[in-house]
Residue, then its C-alpha position, 0 to 999 in steps of 0.5 A: m472385520s471390526l469397525f473399531h480396530p486401534l490405529p497402528i502405532y506411529t509417531v513423527s517428530s519435528r523440532d522438540k515435538v512428537l505427534d502421536l499418530s496412534k490416535p486420529q489427528i485432524m489437519g485443518i486446511l488453510n488456503v492462502t491463495p486467491d484461486s483454490f477450488s472451494d475457498g480461494g481468496q477467503f483467507n489470503a489476508v494475514e489477519k483473516a488467516v490467523a483468525h481462521c487458524q484459531q477457529m480450527l484449533e478451537a474446533g479440534a485441529s491439531i495440525i494446520d496445513i497452509g497452502g500458497e499455491s492451488t493444486r486444482p486441475n489446470a491451476e496456474a503456477v505461482a512464482t517462488s517469491e509470490e508463494i513465499q510472500r503468501v505463506v511465510p507471513v502467515v506462519k510467523a503470525i500464527r506462531q506469534q499469536c497461537g504459540t508453538a504447540l500446534w503443528l504447522s504443515i506447508d502444502t508446497s512442492n517448492p523446496m525454497v518455499m519450504q525452507a523459508a517456511f521452516e525458518a519461520g516456524a513450520d513443522i511438516w512438509n506436505d507435498v502433492r508431488a512427493l518431493k519430485r521437484k529438483g532439490a526437494a528430497a535433499m531439502a527435506g533430508a537437510l531440514d529433517i522434518p516429517v514429509m507427506l508423500m502424495h501419490m499423483r501421476g503427472e502434474p495438475t494440468t495433465m493428471n486427468n489424462l493419466a488416470q489409467y490403472d489395471d489395479v488402482v490399489s496395487e499400483v498406487s501402493a507400488e508407486l508410493a513404495t518406489r517413491v519412499t525408497e527413492v526419497m530415502s536414498l536422497g536423505v529422508k529418514h523412514d520415520k519422517i515419512i507419511i503417505d497419502p494415496g492422493f484422492g482427487f489426483a489422477k483418479n476417476y470415480e471408480h478408482h476412488c471407490a476402489l481406494l476408499t473400500q480397500l485403503s487398509r491395503l496401504q498398511a502393508l507399506g508400514l507407514p502412517v497414512m494421511f487421508g484427504i478427500s475434503r470437498k473433492r469432485f468424487l464427493a460431488e459425483v457420489l451425491t449426483k449418483s444418489g438420485v436425490i434431487t436436493v443433493a445432486e448439484t452441490q457447491a464444494l462446501e456442501r459436500d462436507p457431510a459426505g467427506t466426513a463419512a468418507a473419513l470415518f471409512a478411512l479411519q476404520q482402515g487405519a488412516c491416522i491424519i484426516r485433512t479437512h476444511n470443516v474441522a468442527m464437523m470432523q471433530q464430532a465424527v472423530a470423537l464418536w469413532s474414538q470413543l466407540s473404539a475405546y469401548n470396543q477395546y475395553q469389551s474385548 
């Protein structure tokens, strides 16, 4: 199989904008939380959040994913009012200072948070719980915005106990397909849906290996795929198993090279949105993949 097959032809729309998913799109992570696993507390002041957003846009991000509640294992729940207070001022400030062309995604499971963020200028709903909270799917349908449905079993407090599969790729695919059907029955349009296999959520090392080597099987669902593995525990396990002492024990931000390599494997299997903390590093990798892909098509 060629490493440089063109990406599937998909687009999603929000407001008066269209996002072309037939070419790789980089989603920069902007956590406005005090407790996220790799960058908690760094960008929870509005001025710092806007500055980091601008840096990511200059580095090549086309989507900024704003999160006001950590979804790391055993993270504490955040009150709706608190999450809105974290997210909405940042959305407003980014829109005022960075314009309307960029795409703003909100990483939340709370429909009230998403409504407030949408009214402030957000474009995309990124939900690790796949719109399972009460009223979430109906809200997504009413807002008529793109939604990212992630595969997870249970909650962040229970998911590690539910990482049990006979065939993880088949089961993740089937469970995503079921959820797609369910949210469509509640008013979400098919052409607004993006799927996320949920790396780091209710999966162990072996499950991640299977998913990352067989990610192309998700193309059978006929939906665009978002890939997010940035700085996650699987990468730490990979580096530990390498046997190289200098990389065997890493902090989260030291895993970016491994995460960038994983993203290239995802791109070659059809993933079109890459979610990352390190936009500049990812942009270099995407530039190389994109140009080799174009060259490969020209030679064919």
